N, C-alpha and C positions, 0 to 999 in steps of 0.2 A: 590311477591315483589322481591324475590331473582332472579327469572328468568328475570324480567324486568330490574333489575340492571345489570345482566350479558349481556343482550342484548344491553343496552345503553353503557356499558363499551366496548363491542366488536365493536359497531358502532363507538365510539370515536377513538379506536385504528385504525380502518379501514380508517377513514377520515384523521387521522394524518399521517398514512403511505402513503396515496395517495398524501398528500400535501408536503411530504418530499422527494424531488428529490436529487440525489447525487450532491454535490457541491465540486469543487476543490478550496482549500484555499492556498494562498501564503501570508504569514504574515511577517511583519517587514521588508519590502523592503525599503531601504533608497532612498529617492528622493531628499534630500538636505543634502549633506555631510557637508556643512558649518555649519548647525544648528542641525545636527544629527536628522533629521525629517524622519519619516517612514510612510508607508501606508500598508494597507492590501487589497488584491485582492480576491474577491469571484466570481467564474465563474461556469457556468454549466459544469458538468463533461464531457459530450460529445458535442463537438462543430463541426458542419459540415460546417458552414459558419460564417463569422465575425459577432459578436454580438454588439448590442448597449451597451453603457457604461453609468453608472450613478455614478458620484463622490459625496460622502456625506461628508459634513462639520459639525461637531458636534457643539452643543451649550454649554453654561456654563458661560454666562455673560462676555465672553472674558477673564476670569481669571481661569477657571477650566474646566475639561472635558478631555477625551482621547478616542482614537479610540477603545480601548479594551472594552468599555462599549457597543458598537453598532454592534457587529458581527451579531445580528439578522437582522439588516437592509441590510447588504451586502449579507447575506445568503438568506434573503427573496427575494431580487431582482434576485439573481442567480437562485433561484427556479422558478422564473417567466420567465427565459430566457434572463435576462439582466445581464451583468457583473457589480457587485457592487464594488466600490473602496472607502474605508473608510480611512480618513487621520488624522494624527496629524498635528498641527501647533503650532507655538510659542504662548504663553499666556502672558498676563500682569502679572508682570511688565517687562518681558523679551523683549516684543515688544508692540508697539502701534498698532492701527488698520491698519496702512499702512504696517507695517512689517508682520502682519498676512495675509493681502490680498496678499502681495508679496509671502508668503509661499503657499497660495492656488493656485496662478497663476503658481508657480513652479511645484506644484503637477499636475496641468492640463497639463503643458508641458511634464512632465514625462510620463503621461498617453498617450498623443498624440504620443510621440516618441516610446513608448515601448509596446503599446497595441497589436500590431500584435502577439507578443510573447505569449500572453495569450488568443488569440482568439477574440480580440476586433477590432471594426471598427473605425479607426481614423477619419472617417467622420460622426460619430454618437456618439459624446461625449456630455453628459448632466451633469448638476451640480445641487445639492440639498443641503439644509441646514435646520437645525432646530434652531429657536431662534437666538442667536448671530451668529451662523454658517450660517444662512440664509442671514444675512446682508453681510457677507463676500462673500458668493456665488453670491449674486445679484450684489455686487460691482464689482467683477471680470468680471461678465457677461456684465455689462453696461459701465464700465470705461475701455476702451480698452488699456489704457496706461500700465496696469499691464501685459498683455500678449505681447504687442508690444515691451516693453523694454526687453523681453526675446527673441526677434527676430522672432516672429510668428504672424500671423493673429489670431484673436479670433476664436478658434475652437468650442466654446460652441454652441450647436444647440438648447438648451432649458434649462430653469431654473425652478426648482421645489422648491417653498418656503413653509415651514412647520411651521406655527405659528411664522412668522418672527418677530424678535425684532431688532430695529436699522435701519429700512429702511429710516428714516428721523430723524437723531439725532438733527438737528437744530430745527425741530418741537417738538421733544421729550423734549428737555431741556426747551422749552418755556411752555410746559404743565405740567411737572412733578415737584413734590416737594419730591420725594422719597429720603430716607436717603442713598440709594445706589448710588445716583448720583455722589457722590465724587469718588467712585470707577470707574464709567464710565468716569469721566473727566480725570482720569489717562490714559485712553485708547484714548480719543478723544480730550484732551486738554481743555483749557478754551477759546479758540478762536472760535467765531461763524463762521468765514470763513472756519475753519478746519472742523467744524461740517457738513457744506454743502459739502465740498470735500469728506468727509467720507460717505456720504449718497447716496445710490443708487437712491433715489427719485430725486436727483439733477444731475443725469447722464443719464436720460432716453433719448432715441433717436430713430429715425426711423429705424436704422440698428441693434438695439439690438435683441438678440434672444428672442423668445416667452417665456411667463411666464405661469405657472399654480400656483395658490395661494390657500393654505389651511389655514383656520383659525378655531380655536376651538370655539365651541358654548359657552363655559364657560371660555374662556381665560381671561387674564387681560384686563380691559376696554381700557387702553391706547394702547395695542397691537391691539385690534379689531379696534379702531379708526384709527390708523396710517395705518394699512393694507387696510382699506376701502379707505382712502385718496390715498394711493399708487396705488391701483387698478384703481381708477378713473383717475389718471394721466397716468397710463400705457395704458388704453383703448383709450386715444387720439391718440396713435400710433398703438395699437393692439386691435381693438374693440371686437374681439372674445375671449379675454383672459378669461379662466375659473377661477371663484372665488367660492370656495367651503367652506361652513360652515359645519364643522363636529359636529353634535349635541352631546351634553353631554360631550364633551371632554374639559379638562382643558389644560393649557399650557404644562405641562410635559407629560400628557397622549397622547398628539398629536404625539409625537414621539414613545412612547411605544406601541401605537396601532399596530405598524408594527411587534410586536412579534407574533401577530395573522396572520397566513398565509392567512386567509380569509378576512382580513380587506379590506373594500371597497376602501380605498385610493390606494391600490395596483392597482386595476382595473382602477382607474381614471388616475394614473400616466402612466400605460401602454397604455391606450387609447390616452393620450396626446402624448406620444413618438411615437406610431405607426401611429398617424395621421399626424405626421410631414413630409411634402413632401420634396423632393429634391429641389423643387423650393421654395426659401425662400419667394416668393411673396404671397404664399398661407398660410393660417393659420388654425389651428384646430378650430373647432366650440366651442362655449360657452356651458358649461355644466349647 
C-alpha cells in the first residue's frame, strides 16, 4: 500500500509539473486613470510570435468581485499559449451597467493599443466572462457603440460565455421573483426599455463576433433557460455556434473548474479560438 501511495503521489507530481509552464505576470496595470481601474496580464514566458489574447471579466452580480480572485484563469490560459488579461471594473453603486460596460470597452482598447509590448496579437483579441461578467463581455461584443465611442472599430474576434447571467434582462425581470431583483434594478433601472438596451440578446447582428457558450449542467434554472434562448437567437446569425453543457457543474463551479489545468473547457476554448479564420465569413463548427 505504501509503495502504491508513493507511486500515485509521484505520478501526481509529474503530471502537475508537466502542466505548469512558466508564466510572465504583470499586475496592477492602470487602464483607466479616471476611475483608477487596473488589470493583470498573464503571458507565456517565452514568446516567439504574437499570441492570441483572452480578456476575462469577472462575475459577482455586478456588485462584488475583483480580479485578484481569478489569477488561475489568466495563468491557465497563459500555460495553454494564450495571453490572459484579467480586469477590474466599477461595481454598483459606483456605476450602472452602462458605466461597467464602458470600463470593459476601455480595457479592450488598452489591450488593443498595448498588447505588442507583452507579446500579444492586436488582431486576435477575444473576450470572456462568467455570470454577470459574461453579460458585460457579450454587451461590448454586440453593441458596437461602446468601442466606437472610444474611436476604434470593434477588435473582438470571439466571445466566450461561461454560465452567463443577464443576457436578456428584459426577459429575466419578466420571469423572476427573486428577492435579489431589487439589487439588480439598481444596476439596470426600473425602465423596461433600459433592460433591453442593457441586454446582449437585443443587440445581436450579422456582424457580431462568434460565440462559444458554456452552461453548467446544474446551474440555476433561469440561467439555463435564458442561455438556451440566447443560443437559439444567436444561431439565426451563426448556425455553427458551439453550445456546451458541462455536466455536474453548478454556477460557481463553472468558473472554478479552470483551476484544474486539465479541464475540458480549456480544450474547447482553444479549439474555438484556433478554428477562427482570418476570413470572418467562415465560422468554427458546432461542438
